[in-house]
C-alpha atoms as one frame of an Amber mdcrd trajectory, in Angstrom:
protein
 177.001  83.273  88.959 175.387  85.627  91.468 172.330  84.455  93.356 169.601
  86.773  94.606 168.407  86.726  98.214 165.052  85.439  96.948 166.808  82.433
  95.368 168.833  81.796  98.527 165.722  81.839 100.740 163.964  79.428  98.369
 160.533  79.878 100.001 157.605  79.462  97.569 155.075  82.313  97.589 157.505
  84.853  99.105 158.692  88.047  97.413 161.756  89.862  98.796 161.160  93.617
  99.059 164.568  94.626 100.434 167.344  93.583 102.780 169.583  95.314 105.309
 173.032  94.165 106.323 173.685  95.298 109.896 176.948  94.605 111.696 175.536
  91.749 113.769 172.493  90.567 111.791 170.782  90.555 108.412 167.141  91.630
 107.990 165.175  90.564 104.929 161.860  92.347 104.321 159.356  90.109 102.560
 155.738  89.950 101.461 153.498  87.035 100.612 152.614  86.567  96.932 148.966
  85.728  97.729 146.637  88.721  97.885 144.271  86.966 100.244 144.110  85.165
 103.556 141.732  82.509 104.851 139.146  83.866 107.309 139.636  82.275 110.727
 135.873  82.309 111.403 134.212  81.118 108.181 137.087  79.658 106.124 136.410
  81.858 103.066 139.008  83.929 101.196 139.419  87.357 102.800 140.647  89.857
 100.224 139.872  93.287 101.730 142.575  95.066 103.708 141.532  96.960 106.824
 144.847  97.861 108.451 148.402  96.876 109.212 149.151  93.950 111.491 151.824
  93.765 114.162 155.460  93.671 113.082 156.976  90.201 113.223 160.614  89.122
 113.057 161.027  85.495 112.081 164.417  83.903 112.712 165.850  82.095 109.688
 169.048  80.080 109.300 172.275  82.067 109.826 174.465  83.332 106.984 178.203
  83.744 107.590 177.666  83.082 111.280 175.234  86.017 111.616 171.539  85.665
 112.478 169.032  86.283 109.694 165.546  87.669 110.349 162.678  87.671 107.854
 160.324  90.598 108.431 157.003  90.069 106.632 154.783  92.917 105.528 151.660
  91.960 107.489 148.337  93.413 106.386 145.141  92.680 108.266 142.487  91.225
 105.997 138.814  90.704 106.609 135.907  88.884 105.079 133.006  91.080 103.917
 130.454  88.841 105.642 132.260  89.038 108.992 132.651  92.838 108.803 128.919
  93.245 108.044 127.949  91.611 111.350
């Protein structure tokens, strides 16, 4: 039985977009299933996108003695009330 990378990661709320197998490392491109973030100022759900965030590479456990990096698709979100001020 073949397992998908998404099943191997076993992280709730994560969707695997693609993966790349380089000679020395494996990169897995992911996105979060939630279409919102929590506003750091008011605590409300922020659902509007206003740009791309910085690229992150998060080290995961190695596979076959090679490092694995999860690369999330980071989108900047904002709360309407905060943007209005």
